[in-house]
N, C-alpha and C positions, 0 to 999 in steps of 0.2 A: 473555387474557393466557395462560391455560393451553392454550387451542386453538393458540396461536402457538408454544407449547413443544412440544406433541405434534406439530406439524407438522414443526418443526425436527428432533426425534428421528428421526421417521419418514423425513425427506430424508436425515439422516446414515447411517441403516441401508441405505437404498437405494443411496447412494453406494458404502458399504462392500460389498453384495452385488455391485454393477456391477463393482468393482474385482476382486473374486474371481472373478466370472464371466469377466472379461477375462484374468486370469492363469491361469485353467484352460485357456482357448483357446490362449494362447501355448504352453502346456506341451504341451497335446494335440496341436496341429499337427504338430511335428516327431515326436512320439512315433508318430503314425498313419502318416506316411511310412516312419519306419524298420520299424515292425513289419508294414505291409503288404507292404513288399518282402522282409522276411524270409518272410512267409507266402507270397508269390508263389513264392519259389525253393523253399522247403520242399515245396510242392504240385506242382513242375513235374518230372513223370517224365523228361521229354527231358533236363533238366539233370543229372539222376542218371545217365541212360545215357550222357551226353557224358562225364562223370567215368569211368564204367566203362571206357570205349574209351580214353580219354586216359592213364589210369594202369594200363591192361592188367589189370583186376581179374578176368578170367576165367583169365588165365595164373598170377597169384598165388594165387587161391583154389581153383583146379582145378575151378570150377563153370562150366558153359556160359553163354554170353552170354545165351542165350535165357533160362535161369532167373534170372539176374541182372536182366535187363530185367523180367521178371514181379514181381521181389522188389520193384522200385522202387515199382509201383503199389501192392503190399501194404503197404508201409512207409507211403506217403502215407495209404492207407486207415486203417491203424492210429492215425494221429496225430488223425484225425477222427472215427473212430467211438469206441463204448464198449467195445471189448475190452480186457481186462485184461492179456492175454500176446499178444505177438507170435510167431507160429509159422508159418515158411515152410519147406514142403518142398521140396528140390531133389535131383537125381539126380547123385551123385558116385561115380566108380568102378563105375557100374552099378548102385548101391545108393540107394534112396531115404533121406535123411537129413535132419536139421534144419539150415537154414543157420546158425543161430546157437546157441552152446553156452548153458548156464544162466547165465553171468556176463554175456555179451553181452545175453542176454534180459532179465535184471534191470536192466542198465544202460538198456535201450531203454524201460523202464518209467519210469525218470527223465526220460529224453529226453522222452517223450510228455507228462509232467507240465510239463516246461519249455515245450514247443511249444504246450499247451493255455493255459498262462499267456499267451505271447505273442499267441494267438489272441484271448483274451478282452480283453488290452490294446488290440489293434487294433479290435476292436468297440466298447469303450468310448470310446476316443479319437476314433472317427468319430462316435459318438453325440454327444459333447461339442461337436465342430466343427460337425456340421450343426444341433443345437439352438441353439447360441450365434447362428450366422448367421442362422437362421430367425426366432428370436425376438427378437433385438435390432436386426437390420437389414431383414429383409423384412417381417415381422408388424408389430411395434410402431413401427418405424422411430426407435427411440429415440436412435440415432445416425446420423452420416452415414456413407457407404461409405468415405470417406477414413479414418475411424478404423480399419474393418476392414482397409484396406490397411496402415496402419501397425502395427497389431497383427499383421498376417501376416509382415510383415518382422522383428518382433520375434521371433516364433516361428522363423522361418527361422534368424535369428541365433543363437538357443539351441541349434538343431539343428547348425548349423555348428560350433559351439563343442564340442559333444558329439563329432562326427565327427571333429574335427581332433585332439582329445584321446585318442580311441580310435585314430586313425590313426597318431598320433606314436607311441604306445606300441606298435602292431603293427609299424611300420617299424623301431623300434628292436630288434626281435626277435620274429618272429611267434611262435616255439616258446615262449618266455617268457610272452608274453600269452596264448597259447591254454591253457597250463598254468594261468595265473592265473584265466582264465575259468571252467575247469572246478572249480577250487578254491572259486570263489565260487558257481557256479551249483548245484552238486552237494554233499551232505552226506555222500557216502561215497567209496571211491576204486575203485567198480566201473568207471569211465571209464579206467582204467589197464589197457589191455588189450596183448595180445602180437602185434605185427606178425607174427611167425613163424607163429602158429597160429590166431589169431582173424579170423574172416572180416569181421567189422563194420569193423575199422581197415583191412583189406586192401581192402575195397570203397571205404572214404571214408578215406583216407589224410590226413594233416595237409595237404598240398600242395591237395587238393581243398577243404578248408576255408578255407585261405588265399585261394584264387581266389574262393570264395563269398562271403567278408567283403568283399573289395574290390569285388566285383561289385554286393553291396547298397549298399555306400558309394557307388559311381559313380551307381547309380540314384536313390538317395536326394538326391545333391548335383545330378544333372539336374533332378529335379523341384523342388527349392529353388531352383534358378536361373530356372525357369519361373515360379515364384510371384515371385521377386524382380522379374523382368522386367516382368509383369503388374502388380504393385502399383506398382512405380515408375512406370510409364507412365500408370497411372491418376492417380496423385497429381501428376504433371507436366501432365496434360491437364485436371485440375480445379483447378489451382493459383490461375488468375486468378478463378474462379468463388468459391473460398473467400476470397480476398483482398477481392472486391467485397462479398461479403454482410456482413461487419462493418461496412464503411463505410457501406452502405445502412442498416443498423440505427441505426447512430450519428447519421446525418443525420435519420433519421425521429424520432428520441427528442424532441428539442425541440418539434416540432409535436405530438406526443403530449402533452408537458407543457402546451403552451397550451390545447389542446383541455380537458384536465381543468381547467384554471385557470377557463377561461370557464363550464364547467358548474358548477364550485363558485360 
């Protein structure tokens, strides 16, 4: 009696843990896609250089394109290394000067903290996805792959919901959405820079970030659609097998009962 109760409680706990693990996977999947695409773009020097040329950063800042291109790599390295302060020296009007002033440098510290958070979320979400798939579906084979397909679709649906909500807000007015993002992401007003004098906003104007935001969204949607197609195709291909298995089990049940009765 007591052993039966203990088994029942253990079973209930395992069901609870299994549901929590599945929920973590469903949340981690879209989080990984979004943060991975942000990380890819934030680490792409060529994308920075494309923006410098598209928005004529050399003309606006008075800094040579060669120096701006070099700064792209230094900014990326700053996001990934342990340096506390970003210091980039460029030549302007024949003199070596700091590319960013004190306010811009202080803001870049905040940006680095935000980027490091995105990088850590990217790594944690990847770890959750891989651990769940390997442990539940490949190693223990606790659940069929059809369950993984369904949960992947649920994760993609969650991601689509977030992207659509952010996209609708951005389309209603990117300027307002961009301002709101800064108010939420940063605890100070260092992000409020002067386009007439501050190189950081001259190099990366709002239009650059608008383009980058929609590019990340497009990448994420493309990856999500790939998952939807793959998961849906697998569910369709294995549907007959899934329908047949319960029938075979129910058909085998009476035979099992007879055997047990004969044994008794």
